[in-house]
N, C-alpha and C positions, 0 to 999 in steps of 0.2 A: 255392469257385466254382469234425459228421460229426454227423448232423442232432440237434439237440433236445439241449440241454444242460437241465441241471434248472432250474426254476427259482431255488433258496436255497444254486445254485453260484457266482452272481455272472459267470457267464461269459454272452457274448451267444447269443443265439439261432443253429443257422447253418442256414440255407434250403437247401444243399446239402452233399451228402455221399456215401458209396461208393455207397450205392444210388438206385433211382429218388426224383424228388423229387416228382414227380406237385403241381405248383405251375403256378399261374396267376401273372403277372404284367404290370403294367400297364406301358406302352410311357413314362417321361416324355419322353422326347425324342431326336431323331434329327441326324447329322453328316454329311455327305457331306466323305467323306477325301481319297479322289480320282475318278478316274474308274467307279473301279465296287467301293466301301468301305465306306461308311457306318461307323459309329460310336452306336451304339443303348445307353439309359440307360435301365434297367428299376427300379421301384420294389419294393423287399421287402417281403416283409409286412407288418415294423412299422420305425418308424424306427432301432430298435437294431438287428433284424435286421442280420448279416454274412453275406454270402456262402458262408463256411466253407471256403474254397481257400488253400489256405498263401501267406502274403507278402498277399493283397486285407485290407486294416483297416477300408477305409469303411463304415461301417453306412448303411441302407437303400436300397441302390441296386447293381445290378448293371449292368456296363457289358460292354458285346462289342464287337468288330470285328468285321464278317463281308462276307464280298467275297463279288460277285454273280456269278455265271457263267453263261457261256450259255444251255448248256441244265441248270442247275440248278434245282427246280421247289421245292424248301426255301429257299433261297437268294434268290430273284427272289419268293417268299411272303414273306420276311422283311423284304425293300429293300421291298415294296408297303407295312407298314404306317404309321398316320399316328400321334402320340402322343394318349393315351386309349385305342389299345387294345389287346387282352391277346396275350399267348402263351405256350401250354402249353410245360409243360418237364415230357418223364415219363420223362428217364436222367438217370441219375448223370453229375458233373460232376468228371470229375480229376484229380487235382493232383499235385505233388513235394514231400514232403514234406523242405525244403529246411531246412537247417539251419546257422543264422551263424556265420562260421569256421571254418565245417568242412575247408576248402578253400582252400589260399591265395589260389587266381587259378582262373578259370573260364571255358573258351572256349563260344563261345555262335553256332550255326550255323544260321542262318534263313534259306529261301530263302521269298518274296511273303510270302503272309499266314502262314506259317510265326512272322511274327515276332510271332505275337499272345501268346503264352504265354513268348516269349523274353523280348520287354518287361514283363510281368508280374513273370519275375526281375530281371528290372535292377530295376523303377521301387523293387520291395519294397527290394533288397539296398543303394541306394544312399542310399534317404532312412528305412534304418535307423540311426543315430550308433554302436552298437556290431558296427555289420559292418563288417570292414576289408578285406573281397573282394576282391581284381582282378577285372577283367572285359576278355576280350576282344570282342567282335563283328566276326562275318567275316557281312550281307547280303548273299547273292543277288538281284537282280530279273529280267524280264525288261525295263522300259523307265522310264526317267528318274520316269515318271510314279505308277510301282508303287511307291518307296522311299516304305511306310505309316510314318507315324509319325517323320519324319524329323525333323521340328523342336521334339521333343518329344526325341529321341535329341542331337540335335546340343547340344540344353543340357545335358545330361546331360554329354556332354566337355566342355564350357566349367568348370561344376563344375566336375565332378570328375577333370581331367588326367593326374591321378598314377594314377588307379584305373579308368579305363573310355575304352578304346580301339576305334573302329569304322573299320570296312574296308569301302566299300560295292562290291558290282562287278554289273556290267550287258550282260549278255551283246545288247539291242543298244537300246543308249544315242544320243539326239540329237546329233547336229550339235554340235559344241563342247561338247557333255558337260563337266562337271570331275571325272568319277568313272571307275575305272578299267573297262575293257572283258573279256568275261569272264564264264567262268560258277566256279562253287565249287569248283576244281580241285586237288590232288596240289600241284602244282607251287605255285598260290597260299596255300594252307594251310602249307607246309613256311614259304614264303617270313616271314607276316604271327604266323603259330599254331606255333614252334615245341615239341616237345615237352615236359611238364613232369613229373615224378613224383606229386607232389601233386595236378594240374590234375585237375576234373572237365570232360568234354563236354556238352553236352545242344544235341539238333540237333531241329527242326522244318522243316519243307518239302515238297515232293511226294512223293509217291512214288518217282521214278527217284532225285530228288536225295537222300533218305535210300537208296534202297537203293546205291547208290556209298558215301555217307561209314560203313555201317552196317557193306555187307555182309549175310550169312546162313551161316547152317550150314554150307553147302559152300565159301563164297567168302569172306576176308578183305575189306575196303573199304579205301577210301583210308587212316579212319583208324588202322585194325591196321597199314596198310604205314609208317605216318608214327609207329608204335610205340606208340600209345594200347591198353590194353588195357581187354576187352569190360566190364571192372568200369568202368570210369572213364567211361564213355559213357551217356547218359539220353536216349532216344527217344520222343520225347514222341506 
């Protein structure tokens, strides 16, 4: 979520790969996650087809978490779809080639709707009984209502207390909010995610947040200042 596995290979067919897919998929169901985000479930071409993305195993369906932006034409259109409508996919959907147990621990940093690929990693790792990777998630949002997938994340914390840790931080919390206030800063990361030589860092969020964390070829980012090497960092 590479194209076309051979029929006699025993492997399921993959809907998406490294190139354009040119697929029209029917919307099976929609679910409001919060005030501006929906979970949309699309039917894949056959019940046995898989998306093709690493760490997505469920055949027959593709689930997307879509945030509606005030001036976003595409997100507004997608939010208007009803079950039975179809959406044409004409682009590649890239993924990260994750390998179980390659790293003893990973740091995941998500901002807003950037939790989507991060959650895909979390679910794939924790649902694999052969994978013992420890996960440290830092999730920053604007308001309490923007904590997408909080129920699912909190359940993983309860079910995997020794392997999965979450830090929520909110820039504009509600009065009486139980979460810490602020942005994903150098000070926060130094407190909850000290650098480790065998760790891998995954980052996904708004461009200003990613730029501050990862930096550029001219300027180091927060993660480099904390001791993470560039080869340890993957930006979705």
